[in-house]
C-alpha positions in Angstrom: -77.8 -220.0 -66.6 -74.7 -220.9 -64.1 -72.8 -218.5 -62.0 -70.0 -219.2 -64.5 -72.3 -218.6 -67.3 -73.3 -215.3 -66.1 -69.6 -214.1 -65.2 -68.7 -215.5 -69.0 -71.7 -213.2 -70.5 -71.1 -210.3 -68.8 -67.5 -210.3 -69.3 -68.0 -210.8 -73.2 -70.4 -207.8 -73.0 -67.7 -205.4 -71.4 -65.1 -206.9 -73.5 -66.9 -206.2 -77.0 -68.3 -203.1 -75.7 -65.1 -201.4 -75.3 -63.1 -201.6 -78.6 -64.8 -198.5 -79.9 -63.6 -196.2 -77.3 -60.4 -197.9 -77.5 -60.2 -197.3 -81.4 -61.4 -193.7 -80.8 -58.5 -193.0 -78.3 -55.7 -194.8 -80.6 -56.6 -193.0 -83.8 -56.1 -189.7 -82.2 -52.5 -190.3 -82.8 -52.1 -193.1 -84.9 -53.2 -193.9 -88.5 -56.2 -196.3 -88.5 -54.1 -198.6 -90.6 -51.8 -199.0 -88.1 -54.3 -199.5 -85.4 -55.9 -202.3 -87.4 -52.6 -203.7 -88.0 -51.4 -203.5 -84.4 -54.8 -205.3 -83.2 -54.8 -208.2 -85.7 -51.0 -208.9 -85.3 -51.0 -209.0 -81.4 -54.5 -211.1 -81.6 -53.0 -213.8 -84.1 -49.5 -214.0 -82.2 -51.2 -214.6 -78.9 -53.7 -217.2 -80.4 -51.4 -219.0 -82.8 -49.5 -221.2 -80.1 -52.9 -222.4 -79.1 -53.8 -223.1 -82.6 -50.6 -224.8 -83.5 -50.6 -226.9 -80.6 -54.4 -227.9 -81.3 -52.9 -228.5 -85.1 -55.9 -226.9 -86.3 -54.6 -224.7 -88.6 -53.9 -227.6 -91.4 -57.8 -228.1 -92.1 -58.3 -224.1 -92.1 -55.5 -223.6 -94.9 -57.0 -225.9 -97.1 -60.0 -223.5 -97.3 -57.9 -220.9 -97.7 -60.2 -219.2 -100.1 -63.2 -218.9 -98.4 -61.1 -217.7 -95.2 -59.7 -215.1 -96.9 -63.4 -214.1 -98.2 -64.3 -214.2 -94.7 -61.1 -212.6 -93.6 -61.7 -209.5 -96.0 -65.6 -209.0 -95.2 -65.2 -209.5 -91.3 -62.0 -208.1 -90.4 -59.9 -206.3 -92.9 -62.3 -204.2 -94.0 -64.7 -203.1 -91.2 -61.4 -203.0 -88.5 -59.8 -200.5 -91.0 -63.0 -198.3 -92.0 -64.6 -198.4 -88.5 -60.9 -196.5 -87.4 -61.4 -194.1 -90.2 -64.8 -193.5 -89.3 -64.0 -192.8 -85.8 -61.7 -190.2 -86.8 -64.8 -188.1 -87.3 -67.5 -190.0 -85.3 -67.6 -190.7 -81.5 -67.1 -194.0 -80.2 -71.0 -194.0 -78.8 -72.5 -193.3 -82.3 -70.0 -195.9 -84.3 -70.9 -198.6 -81.5 -74.7 -198.0 -81.9 -74.8 -198.1 -85.7 -72.6 -201.4 -85.4 -75.8 -202.5 -83.8 -77.7 -202.6 -86.7 -75.8 -205.5 -87.9 -78.5 -208.3 -86.8 -81.1 -206.4 -89.1 -78.6 -206.5 -91.9 -78.1 -210.2 -91.6 -81.9 -210.5 -91.5 -82.3 -208.9 -95.1 -79.3 -210.7 -96.5 -80.5 -214.3 -95.1 -83.9 -213.5 -96.4 -82.9 -212.6 -99.8 -80.6 -215.7 -100.1 -83.6 -217.7 -99.0 -82.1 -219.1 -95.6 -84.7 -217.3 -93.5 -88.1 -216.5 -93.9 -89.5 -212.8 -93.5 -92.8 -212.9 -91.4 -94.7 -210.2 -89.6 -92.4 -210.4 -86.5 -89.4 -210.0 -88.4 -90.5 -207.3 -90.9 -91.7 -205.2 -87.7 -88.3 -205.8 -86.3 -86.6 -204.2 -89.4 -89.0 -201.4 -89.4 -88.4 -200.5 -85.9 -84.6 -201.3 -86.0 -84.3 -199.1 -89.2 -86.6 -196.4 -87.6 -83.8 -196.4 -84.7 -80.6 -196.3 -87.4 -82.6 -193.5 -89.2 -82.9 -191.5 -85.7 -79.0 -191.9 -85.3 -78.1 -190.6 -88.3 -80.7 -187.8 -89.2 -80.2 -186.1 -85.7 -76.7 -186.9 -84.9 -74.6 -187.1 -88.3 -74.0 -183.9 -90.6 -73.3 -184.0 -94.1 -69.6 -183.5 -93.6 -69.5 -187.0 -92.1 -71.2 -188.8 -95.0 -67.8 -190.7 -95.5 -67.6 -191.8 -92.0 -71.4 -193.1 -92.1 -70.3 -194.8 -95.7 -67.5 -196.3 -94.1 -69.8 -198.0 -91.0 -72.3 -198.6 -93.5 -69.8 -201.0 -95.5 -68.7 -202.6 -92.2 -72.0 -203.4 -91.2 -72.8 -205.2 -94.3 -69.3 -207.1 -94.0 -70.0 -208.1 -90.1 -73.2 -209.6 -91.5 -71.9 -211.4 -94.0 -69.2 -213.2 -91.9 -71.3 -215.3 -89.6 -73.1 -216.3 -93.2 -70.0 -217.5 -94.7 -68.9 -219.1 -91.6 -72.3 -221.1 -91.5 -72.4 -221.9 -95.3 -69.1 -222.6 -96.1 -66.8 -222.9 -92.6 -68.7 -224.5 -90.6 -66.9 -227.6 -89.9 -63.5 -226.1 -89.4 -62.1 -225.6 -85.8 -63.4 -222.2 -84.7 -59.9 -221.1 -83.3 -58.2 -221.9 -86.3 -60.2 -219.7 -88.2 -59.9 -217.0 -86.2 -56.2 -217.3 -85.6 -55.5 -217.7 -89.4 -57.9 -214.9 -90.3 -56.0 -212.5 -88.1 -52.9 -213.6 -89.3 -54.1 -212.8 -92.7 -55.4 -209.5 -91.9 -52.3 -208.7 -90.4 -50.1 -209.7 -93.4 -52.7 -207.5 -95.6 -52.1 -204.5 -93.7 -48.4 -204.8 -93.1 -47.2 -203.2 -96.4 -49.8 -199.8 -95.7 -48.8 -199.9 -92.1 -45.3 -199.7 -92.6 -45.6 -196.2 -94.5 -47.5 -195.0 -91.6 -45.6 -195.6 -88.7 -46.1 -193.2 -86.1 -43.2 -190.6 -85.0 -44.0 -190.9 -81.5 -46.3 -193.4 -79.3 -48.4 -191.6 -77.0 -49.1 -194.2 -74.1 -52.9 -193.6 -74.3 -52.9 -194.7 -77.9 -50.2 -197.2 -77.3 -51.9 -199.1 -74.5 -55.3 -198.9 -76.4 -53.8 -200.8 -79.6 -52.7 -203.3 -77.0 -55.8 -203.2 -75.4 -57.4 -204.0 -78.9 -55.1 -206.5 -79.8 -55.1 -208.8 -76.5 -58.2 -207.8 -74.6 -61.0 -207.3 -77.4 -59.7 -209.8 -79.7 -57.3 -212.5 -78.2 -58.8 -212.8 -74.9 -62.3 -212.2 -76.6 -62.5 -215.1 -78.4 -60.9 -217.3 -75.9 -64.1 -216.1 -73.6 -66.5 -216.3 -76.4 -65.8 -220.1 -76.6 -66.2 -220.7 -73.4 -69.6 -218.9 -73.3 -70.6 -221.2 -76.0 -69.5 -224.2 -74.1 -71.6 -223.0 -71.1 -74.6 -221.8 -73.0 -74.8 -222.7 -76.2 -74.4 -220.8 -79.7 -77.6 -219.3 -79.5 -77.9 -217.9 -76.1 -74.2 -216.8 -76.5 -75.1 -214.3 -79.6 -77.2 -212.0 -77.1 -74.2 -210.2 -76.1 -75.1 -208.5 -79.3 -77.5 -206.3 -77.6 -75.4 -205.4 -74.7 -72.2 -204.4 -76.5 -73.9 -201.0 -77.8 -74.9 -200.3 -74.1 -71.5 -200.5 -72.8 -70.0 -198.6 -75.9 -72.5 -195.6 -75.0 -71.8 -195.7 -71.3 -68.2 -195.7 -72.0 -68.2 -193.1 -74.6 -70.2 -190.7 -72.4 -68.8 -191.3 -69.0 -64.8 -191.8 -69.7 -64.7 -190.0 -73.1 -66.9 -187.2 -72.5 -68.8 -187.8 -75.6 -72.3 -186.0 -75.7 -75.6 -187.9 -75.2 -77.3 -186.7 -78.0 -81.6 -186.8 -78.8 -80.4 -189.4 -81.6 -79.0 -191.8 -79.3 -81.6 -191.8 -76.8 -84.5 -192.3 -79.8 -82.3 -194.7 -82.0 -80.9 -196.8 -79.5 -83.9 -198.5 -78.0 -85.4 -198.8 -81.3 -82.1 -200.3 -83.1 -81.8 -203.1 -80.1 -85.9 -203.7 -79.8 -85.6 -204.2 -84.0 -83.1 -206.5 -83.4 -84.3 -208.4 -80.9 -87.7 -208.8 -82.4 -86.4 -209.6 -86.0 -84.1 -212.4 -84.2 -86.0 -213.7 -81.5 -86.6 -216.9 -83.3 -83.7 -217.2 -85.5 -81.9 -220.5 -86.1 -78.7 -220.9 -83.9 -75.9 -219.0 -84.9 -72.4 -220.6 -85.8 -69.9 -220.8 -83.1 -67.8 -218.3 -84.8 -69.3 -215.1 -85.1 -68.5 -211.8 -86.2 -65.4 -210.3 -84.6 -67.1 -207.1 -83.6 -64.8 -204.1 -83.4 
């Protein structure tokens, strides 16, 4: 990999590893639906000029039904549910649980007949889900089962998103799909966000929303497209294994979140299982899950 490729790779690992900490800070003062609305609105406003200049929105809008489905499972649902979950769970725990997305994707694609479940992948699933079990069993008490369910639904949505892109939207311009999806998500959030406009805007929460919209959404996709152009779609998706480590490091070091036994045991198991389960999978589509 070239020096530029490594810089893009490391940049993406950080950019998609910090959202969990930002969400955690933002939902301390803002309602999760307002956080999700602010993020999608800012992201859409930044990317819209590029999409309009490139004239890539019209082909996307002609496939609006599948774009809407993709938006619901990949952005609207997960970003709201993750925000709600982070009112109860630490950002580190959420980031590590989201790392199970590749495992769920293996299960779904195997059930649909798109992939074959060989012994290596089966072993990866067993190891990965053992890691999730360690995280859940050691770190999450019964009072947080609602938050755990929210993360579970989000993980399924994140796993379904790339499959929809691959099967239904692969011939569309990536930046057009992302821009349209963010705009649709912002429109869906709007009526609920209006009812939950904060009475005050603390600096920490406000800057976190701005960071989510500009850094973790708009800039993230621009950098990711550049990374794909440099190293290809398959190698670019290896950032999936770096994001949880970044989320854990930030949560523990900056937000003073505890480093628990569940994290110490579950994290390496989830990552090892994901790597085993996806190592020889075919190239992912150029638009991948819009991670938290």
